[in-house]
Each structure stands twice: as structure tokens, then as C-alpha cells.
N, C-alpha and C positions, 0 to 999 in steps of 0.2 A: 616787556618781553627779555628773557634771559637767553643768552648764545652759549654754545658750547661748540668745542672743536669736533669735526667728524672725526674721531678715531685720533691718528697721528698724522692726519692729512693736512692738517693746517686751514682747512676750510671751515669758516664759521657758519653754523647753522641756528637759525633759530629753535629752542628747545622744544616746540611746537610746529608743527607741521600740517599743511593741510592735503588730506587725500582724495582723489576723486574717482576711488572705486565704488561701484554701483550707483553713486548719485549722479556725476557730471557726465551728460549726453545722454541721459534714460530716465531715473527718478527725478529729477528736477529740471526746469525751465532753464534755460539759458539767462534770462535775468535773474534768479537766483543763484546760479552760479558763479555771475558778475559780482550779486552782492555778498555773497559768502567771500569770494576773494578780495573785493575790496574791504569786508571790515578785517578779515585775516590782515591783509598788508598793512592798514593803517594800525592794526594793534600790534607790530611789529615782526608778524610772521614773514620769513623770508624763503621759506621751502615748500615747494608744492610738486607734490608727487602723481604721476600716472604710470599709463603702461598702454602700447599697444593695444592690447586686447581688450581694454576698459571700453565696453558700448561699442566693441568694432571699430576703435578708432576714434569715436565721435568726442570721449572725454577729451582726447588730446587737441582736438579743434575747437572745443569749447574753450580749452585753456588757452590757446593759440588767441582765439578771436579776444579774448577779455585782455590778455595781456597786450594786444595790438592797440585796442580802442582805448586803454587806459593810459597809454604811452609810457609805462615806466620802463627806466633805465636799465638795461640788461645787468648791469654791473650790480644792480640792488637784489634781485633774488636769483633764488637756485631753483632749478628745473630738472626733476629726474623721471625717467621713463625706465620701462622693463623691457625687455625682447624676451622670446620664445613663442607664445602664439600669435602667430600673424593672421595670414588667410586662412582658405581651405587646402590649396594646395599643397603637397607635403613637402615642398622646398619652402613654403611660407611659414615654416615653425620649427622649434628647435635651435640650438646653440652651434649650426654648421657657420663656417665663415661667409659664406652666400649669404644668409638668414640674417647673422647678425650686421652686416654691412648694409644690407638692402633693407633690412626691416628699420633700421636706425634712420636709413634716409628716408624711409617714409614717414617716420615718427616727425622728422625736423619739418618737413613738407607740411604736415598737419599742424604741428605747434607753431609754425611760420618764423622759425628760429634757425639762427645759424649753427648753432650748437645744443647740447644740453650739458648741465654740470657734471652728471653721473649717469652713465647708462648702466641698467642692473642686467645679470643674466638671471631671468625668472625662472628660478628652481634650476636643477643640475640637467643635463640631457639625458633622459632615462633610454634613448633609442640608440647609444653609443656603448659599444662594447665596454665590460665591466671587469674584465680581467685580465692580470698579468700586464706585460709591454703596453698593450693597447689603453689602458687606463692613463698612462703617462701620455701616449701620442694624443689622446682626447683633449688633457688639459692643455697641452700645447699647442694644440688650434684654439682653444677658446681663447687663451692668454693672448697669443697672437694676434687674433682676429681684434679683439679687445684694445690691443696695443697700437695696432693700426687705425683705428678710428679715431684714438684720442692722436697719435701723431698728424691725421688728415685733420684735425682741428673739429671733429663733428662730436666732440665730449672731451670734457676736462679730467673726469676720474670714471672708474669703471667700480662697479660692486657686485655682490652677490645676493640671491633673494632666495631663502628656503634650501641653503646648502647647509651642509653638514659640516663639523668645525673640521671634522678630518678632508673633506672635499676642498675648502676654505685653506687650509693649510698646504694642501697639495698643489695647489693654483699658486699660491705664494713661492713654495718651492720651485716651482717650474720658471716662475719671472726671473727669481734671482738667478738659476743655473743658466738660463738662455738670455738674460740681458733683456727682459720684457717689463711691463708694467704689470705690479700686483694691483690686486684689490684692496680698496679702502675699507670698505663696509658691507654688512651684511645686515639686511633687512628680513627681521624675525617676528613671528607672532607673539607677543607678550601681555598677559593680563595675570590676574589672581589665580587663574588654572591651569598656565602654561607657563612655566619657571624656569625649568632647568636648565635651558639652551642659553637664556640670557643671563641668567643668574651662576651659572658654572663655567659653560663651555666657553662663551665669549669673553668674558673678562679674561681668561686665561690666554685667547687669542690676541687681545688687545695689548697684554702687557707682553707678549713674546714678538708679535710681529705689527701692532699698531692698528689692526682693524675695528672700526667702531661699529656701534648698534646703532640702527636704526628700526622704531619698531611700532608694530601696526597692530589694532584690534585693540586696543586700552581696555573697552569695555564688553568684550567678547561676544560682537554682533550684536550688542544690546541689549545682553544677558544681564550684565551687572545693573543697569540701569532702575531693574525690578519690572518692567512691562512686562515679562512673560510668569509672573508669580500667579497669575490668576489664569493662565492659559494663554494662547495664542491669538494676539488681536487681530483683526482681519486688514489693517493697516500697517500692521509691522513687516520687518524684513521675511521672517519665518513664514508667513503666510503669502509670500511673493512666488511666481512661477521659478522653479529653478532652485528654491530653497527648501526642497522637502527635507535633504540631511539636517539643514538647523532646528526644523521643525521636530524631527526625529530626536536629536540632540535635547532640545527642552523638555519634550515628554519622557526622557528616558530617565531609569532609574538614576544614574550619577546625575543627569540634569536637575534631577529633583533634589538630591543632596546639594548639588550647587547653588539652588535656590533659598535652600533653607540657611546657609552658612551667609547668603545677600542678605537676607533680610537682618542678620546681625551686622553686618557691615553698615547697614543703613542706619541702623541706631548708633553706630560710633560716628557715623558721618554728621548726624543731628548732633551729637554732644560736643564736634569740633567746629560746629556752625558751618558746615558744607554741603552739598551736594553730594550723593553718591558718586557722581560719574565726576567730581571734583577729585576727590579722595582718591579713586581708581586711578586716575592721571596721574596725581600728585605721587602717588605710590610708584607707579612706573618711573617716573623722572628719578626718584630718589637712587635707584639701582646703579651701580659703579658699568662705566662703560657707555650707559645709553646715550648716546648724542641727541636724538629727537624723536619725540612720540608723534607719529602721524593721525591725524583727528580726520573720523569718516563724519560728516554732518548732512544734513540735509534741511535744517532750517537755521534762521541769524540765530535765534533764541537757544539753539543747541550748541553753536558756535561760541556764543558770548559765554554761555555757562561754562562749557568746556576750558574755553582760554582764563577764567577764573580759578582753574586748578592752580596757577601759579601762584596764589596769593596764601593759599595753604601749605605749599612745599616746606616754607619754615617748619610746619608742625609736624613733618616725618621725622621725628626724634627716635631715639632707641625705643621709648616705651611706647610709643603709637605702634611702630613698626613691631615689636615684639607681640602687642597685643593684638594686630591683624594676624601675624603668623600664628598665635593660638588659636585665632578663630577658623582660619584656613585648614591647620594641619597638615600643609604640605610644604615644607621649607624645606628646599634642597639643600645638599652640604657644599657650601661654597666658601672659598676660602678667607673671601671677603664679601660683604654685605651691604655697606651703602656709600655713597658718593657724597664728598663734603660740598 
């Protein structure tokens, strides 16, 4: 396993982390969840990501139960959770001071932990005012609440998830102006077909204010594995209840164009002696400023395969990157392209 600093925070995280979205507490059994966490931990993964909304809190419960059963030293792993969608009541969602504090307390209870390492604001609060002075006030309230939970020992750091570069910069500016604690990391979607934010916007923030990038969906919800090349399999995520948006995406004209490019990338993976998934994950890791890529798996075989991406990271040389860019045809205009 390789480790990187999370932005300029000094926190060392494994460059591959294990996510719990969709799987833990819902799609897989508790036994499988324990098996996946054990394999990940024994292979050097120290980063485990969850959220209060995942499986209505059951993902956090499963994660906490496994950690307690295994008896792992608290100092040996990093736990991150996300706050925004809590319960059904209006006061149980959003980024009010009330919900940030109470939501995190609920997460800690389910995780059976005294603190999380990072608490993320899971999207910006769309219910808050968006114009004039009220925007500054909104950011002040969020940053003050995050500073409070850190000062209370409920979290070590805080970060953002699905925030724009402008919003992150605003939060940082507010923190500096009012002597509060700024965010250290942004969680962003990143894969072959979602590039601009991670390759153009976040590197600039990293150099200016030290914000790192923790990325998710390296396989584009399974699209990159090729499982949808001949339609939507019954056992796939796109066939699950609540994932009609993914099915529509696969069957769209743009989806068909992406699948055609994926077939070409599979041939490249074969030539490099790896799987399409390993190539896609290694490609994500080569990007400047990416501290860690979160994996979403439901079987041990998938996890072991994905961890193998580290073995081909050395093949992400300029020639290979240029070939992938040519196949994709969507390279954004970035100041810097790759990470040493």
C-alpha cells in the first residue's frame, strides 16, 4: 500500500480507501462487510468512508460493529463520515449548526467511536440564502459549527463533499478571517468521464490553500468495468430500485458513446496486463492532488482486483496517459497533469 498526505493537513491516508455507499448495511451481509474490511485493513488500507445517510445509518452501525469486533487500535485507521441528510424531520437535514452537531453525535453513537477523523459537509446547503451578505453569513455558520465539533473532540478535521471550488474558497476565507478552522479536503466524483473539477479546479486550490482531493466512483458506477456493454444485467446496480437514473444514463446516446470508448480502453488494459478496473483506478491515482481514491465493492474478488491497481501505477507514464487521453477525447485544460 502507498500512503499520501491528505492535502497539506499532514494526515497520512492510504491512497486507496474503502467506501460503504450502497453496500454496507443494505446490499451485502454483515459477514461480507467484515470480510471486506479485514482484507482491506490487512492490505494496508487505513481509510474507511461512510455517511449518516448510507442505508439510513446502518452502514455506520456495520462499520462500528466490525471495528469493535476486530479490536483495531483507534490510531491505526481513519474514519470519515458525512453530514447533511439525517432523518425525516426538517431539523434532521442540512447544514444548520443544530444538525451538524446532533448529526455527528448520532454518527458517533452508531460507529461506537469517540471521534471521527474527518467530518464532511455532504454538499452545500441549498436551503440557505444564496445572495449578497447572507452568503457570507451562511458560510460563517457552517465553519463555526465545524470548528466547534473539532474543538469538542468529536472530529479531527472537516472537509467538503460536492462543493464548488468557489464555495470551498469562500469557506477557507471565512475561516481565516474569523480565526476558525478551514476545510482540509474535498470529496469529488472522478473517473474517465468526469474530469474537470479534479484535474483543473482542485489542483489550483491545493496549491493556494492546501485542500486535498478524496475521490469516489472511479469505475463510474460500474460502467467502466464493461458490465453494461450488452445491456443492463438483472443483478447490476442499474437494475436496482432507486437507480433508474443510472439505467437511463447507460441507455442514453452519451452512455453508448462512453461504452464504445470503454471497449477500446479494455484493449489497452489487456496490452498492459491488467484489468479495466485496475487501469481506471490507477489512472485516477496518477492525477495531481488526489490523496485517496475510494473503492466501492460488494465481493472479496472485486476488492482484491481493485487493490491490484497499485501494481500498475508505475505504468501510468506520459505515453500511456497520452494514449488514454486520445481515446477519451475529453482532456480538460489543466496547468499540471500528473503526480510524481
